[in-house]
C-alpha positions in Angstrom: 0.1 0.0 0.0 1.7 3.2 -1.2 -0.2 5.5 1.4 -0.6 4.4 4.9 -3.8 6.4 5.2 -5.4 4.8 2.0 -7.3 2.0 3.8 -8.8 4.3 6.6 -9.7 6.7 4.0 -11.4 4.2 1.8 -13.4 2.7 4.7 -14.5 6.2 5.8 -15.7 6.9 2.4 -17.5 3.8 2.3 -19.4 4.4 5.6 -20.4 7.9 4.3 -21.5 6.7 0.9 -23.5 3.9 2.3 -25.1 6.1 4.8 -26.1 8.8 2.2 -27.2 6.4 -0.6 -28.6 3.3 1.3 -29.3 4.8 4.6 -27.6 2.0 6.2 -24.7 1.6 8.7 -21.6 -0.3 8.3 -19.4 -1.4 11.4 -16.0 -0.4 10.4 -14.0 -2.1 13.2 -15.7 -5.5 12.4 -15.2 -5.1 8.8 -11.5 -4.7 9.3 -11.2 -7.5 11.7 -13.9 -10.2 10.6 -13.4 -11.7 7.1 -16.7 -13.5 7.1 -18.5 -10.2 7.9 -16.4 -8.3 5.5 -17.3 -10.5 2.6 -21.1 -10.8 3.6 -21.6 -7.2 4.3 -19.6 -6.0 1.0 -21.6 -8.6 -1.0 -24.8 -7.3 0.3 -23.9 -3.7 -0.4 -22.8 -4.6 -3.8 -26.2 -5.9 -4.6 -28.0 -2.8 -3.4 -25.5 -0.2 -4.9 -26.7 1.9 -7.7 -23.8 4.1 -7.9 -20.5 3.4 -9.9 -18.4 5.1 -7.4 -19.8 2.9 -4.6 -19.3 -0.2 -6.5 -15.7 0.6 -7.3 -15.0 1.5 -3.7 -16.5 -1.9 -2.5 -14.4 -3.7 -5.0 -11.2 -1.8 -3.9 -11.9 -2.6 -0.1 -12.6 -6.2 -1.0 -9.2 -6.3 -2.7 -7.4 -4.6 0.4 -9.1 -6.5 3.2 -9.2 -9.9 1.7 -6.3 -12.2 2.8 -4.3 -13.4 -0.2 -5.5 -16.9 -1.4 -2.8 -19.5 -1.5 -1.7 -20.6 -4.9 -3.1 -24.2 -5.4 -1.4 -26.3 -7.9 -3.7 -28.8 -9.9 -3.3 -32.4 -8.5 -1.3 -33.6 -11.5 1.3 -30.7 -11.0 1.4 -31.3 -7.2 2.2 -34.9 -7.6 4.6 -34.3 -10.4 6.5 -31.6 -8.4 6.9 -33.9 -5.3 7.7 -37.0 -7.4 11.4 -38.5 -7.8 11.8 -36.4 -11.1 11.2 -33.1 -9.3 13.4 -29.9 -10.1 15.2 -30.5 -6.6 16.4 -34.0 -7.5 17.6 -33.0 -11.0 21.1 -32.0 -11.5 21.7 -28.1 -12.1 23.2 -28.7 -15.5 21.4 -29.6 -18.7 21.7 -32.9 -20.3 21.8 -32.6 -24.2 22.0 -36.4 -24.8 18.6 -36.5 -26.4 18.7 -33.2 -28.4 17.5 -29.6 -27.6 13.6 -30.8 -27.4 14.3 -33.4 -24.6 14.3 -30.7 -22.0 
């Protein structure tokens, strides 16, 4: 995050816009601490929002507040990466016995 005040500024803007446009309240402390509440509340607000700025703000906050999802390898790649022919077990040099396309 480039600006240390970006997240608090966006959260304050969300609270004010939701109050003005939807006449609802948002618990900012719970929004920043509880991921389930954050997902549920932002989804509700996204469905009710009719303003583009509010939608962009919701999407931006969801991006900033959501924990990063771990990269999941497909099952075939996961077993292949941990198998006996993994990169860790191969030598560091290239073997050119079978031509350039054998790699």
